[in-house]
DOLO-494606 format. One record per residue (C-alpha): residue in one letter; z, y, x. Coordinates in steps of 0.05 Angstrom, whole numbers, plus 5000, padded with zeros to 4 digits. Each point is the difference from the previous one (the first is absolute). Layout:
BEGIN
AZYX
...
END
This chain:
BEGIN
X528573966113
X494549824951
X494450484981
X503150044931
X506350305031
X495750515036
X497050224933
X506950044971
X502050465056
X494450504990
X503850384947
X505750125048
X506250314971
X498449754929
X502849335024
X507050295003
X502149944927
X505450454969
X507049715006
X504949934943
X501650684970
X493750325030
X493350254974
X493750275032
X500250755011
X493550054961
X504450124939
X501150705027
X492650185003
X499250714975
X507550125000
X499750585049
X494550374963
X503449894933
X506850245024
X496950615035
X496450184936
X506850024966
X502750465054
X503949455037
X500549815073
X497749275006
X502249895072
X506950254986
X500649574938
X497649385037
X504950115058
X505650144951
X499049294973
X499649675067
X492449945001
X496050195061
X494650514979
X495249635046
X499649434949
X495350434959
X494849925054
X500249244999
X499449684930
X501249315030
X506850195029
X506149724963
X505450414967
X506349834961
X499049954924
X506950274987
X498750635040
X493550134963
X503249884932
X505750485018
X495150525026
X495949984935
X506350104959
X502050585044
X493150324991
X500549904925
X506450425000
X497650505053
X493650174963
X503049924930
X494749474987
X502749404961
X493249665009
X499150135075
X498049275016
X494850004945
X497250675020
X499549795073
X496649354981
X494950394959
X497650315065
X499349325034
X495449404989
X500149245001
X498049975073
X507450125016
X500749254996
X495149925058
X497349305013
X503049764934
X495550494963
X494149755041
X501049284980
X501150194927
X493450395000
X496449405028
X502949514949
X495249684949
X504050234939
X506250374979
X504149364996
X498649845073
X501350725020
X506850004967
X501649325032
X498450315068
X504350614984
X505949554982
X499149555060
X498750515055
X503450664981
X506849735022
X496949785066
X495750585022
X503350594964
X507349874984
X503949354992
X504350364948
X494050034952
X500649394955
X494749934946
X498249484948
X494649924947
X502149754931
X494149774957
X501349734930
X492749964982
X499850634958
X503550535041
X501550005074
X505450375039
X500150175074
X507350075016
X503450245063
X507050095027
X502850265065
X503649455039
X504950465034
X505550434969
X497250705010
X505150344956
X497250524951
X492449975012
X496450264938
X495150405043
X498049405042
X498949614936
X495750554972
X495749995063
X499349254998
X498150024926
X494350495013
X497549665063
X499749314970
X496350274939
X495250365046
X498749355037
X498549624936
X495250554977
X496750065069
X498449265008
X497549924928
X495550615003
X504150404950
X499049454947
X507449845002
X503850264940
X507549944999
X503149884931
X506650265025
X504350135061
X507449874998
X505050295049
X507449985012
X500550765005
X502950434944
X495550614995
X501150564950
X495250044940
X496150565034
X499549615065
X497749384962
X494250394971
X497950215070
X500749295027
X495649734946
X494850545013
X499949855074
X499749254992
X495250024941
X503949494959
X506349904958
X506549965039
X506249604982
X506050325035
X506949725012
X497249305007
X503649455039
X494449995051
X493350305020
X493449724973
X492950164980
X497749654936
X492649874985
X495449534963
X499749325035
X492450004988
X499550545055
X502149485052
X493049724998
X496850685013
X495149915058
X501050485058
X493850405019
X502050045073
X501249255006
X498049725067
X501249275015
X499850075075
X504850605002
X504649664950
X500449385043
X500750375066
X505250514978
X503649494956
X500149515058
X502850545046
X505450194951
X501549264989
X501449945074
X504450614997
X503849664944
X501249395044
X501750455059
X505250354958
X503949354999
X499149865074
X505850025049
X501850635038
X496549795064
X493549864964
X500350664963
X501050385065
X494549595033
X495250184944
X501950745005
X498449995074
X493449654988
X497850554953
X503050605034
X497449875071
X492750154984
X502150604959
X503950295058
X506450044960
X504049425028
X507250195013
X506649654986
X502550614962
X494049974953
X500749254992
X507350074981
X498550564952
X494549594966
X505049444989
X505550444975
X504549855060
X503250385056
X497249865070
X506549675020
X499849534939
X492849815015
X501749865072
X505949564981
X495949614950
X494549885050
X505249795051
X502249464950
X493149715010
X500550075075
X495150585000
X499550725022
X495150504969
X496450055067
X498849244996
X496350094935
X495950575028
X498049585061
X498349404957
X495650404952
X496650385057
X497849345031
X497549714934
X496350634980
X497050075070
X497149304995
X497050164932
X497050675022
X497049715064
X497249374968
X498050234931
X497950735008
X495650405048
X505650515007
X500050315071
X505949785042
X502850705008
X500150064924
X503549334994
X505350255048
X500950644960
X500549634934
X505549565029
X504050615022
X498550005074
X499250695032
X495649715055
X494949445002
X502949755066
X506849884966
X496649604946
X496149615052
X506349805037
X503549794936
X494049594977
X499549645066
X507449844995
X498849694931
X493749625014
X498849965075
X493550374990
X497750734998
X497750264932
X492749995024
X500549285025
X503149784934
X494550344960
X494449705042
X503049295002
END
């Protein structure tokens, strides 16, 4: 393993990208508090829609887009709130998009930030988010569609509309001014007034798609938080995730193990969940490559052990713990089997 791979593994579970039909659970940030404030029971509502309430504790876990869309529509009816998705998003912020927001903040100008959003949101947040920028020289439109058929999903669209607008305003230091927002929803006249008040711009309802329109001159707006090093590092990382997203099943599982071992979260059940598969399906697909999950764990333990011992001053007992060994002696025996040397001999060689 090269040192570059070691760096790539430092972020751990981020390497496991959402599978088709999934999104990061970060979209539910603040959901529990908002539902409780309306007199609802968030855990019951989540469970009712097949979502483990524990996902709220891990924004990087992956959940089904269709379940979230259905749950938002249910909440809209339950609380008699036809703008539930918009109201929820108003309590959230652009950091919901995680590392994608980070690279957008570090971009040199708004054009580069939007290019990063388009390129990396489907990789790191949800592959169902498909965006494009249309620039005719006078006006520009940032358009987005959902790749999967989620059925009736006005509330999810309302949330996306607010969050994307928040991101554009966040990275541009509030200098971003939308000329209009168009949405596929069909709000009542009273609801339309509230939507425009919350978004701070004119809204075109019943449109064939969702978009934010603005002056193309804003694309050259410099970003106050621009940072060339951060932009290159995070952008490079997300670029590798993009390539990884197209890797074969064995390489995706291998990359999961490489990141999850140091985090202490390596388990075949977690790996399968991150990939949107059952454990049995993951096992059969690995078997097609002549592999077992335990083979990948053993392989990555050896590679990481070599890196930790040669490239860091980490104590040997800590190396053993990071690699998932309960005892240093067990790690020592395994390392000698791999290399013919004890960990100390290898480090001092």
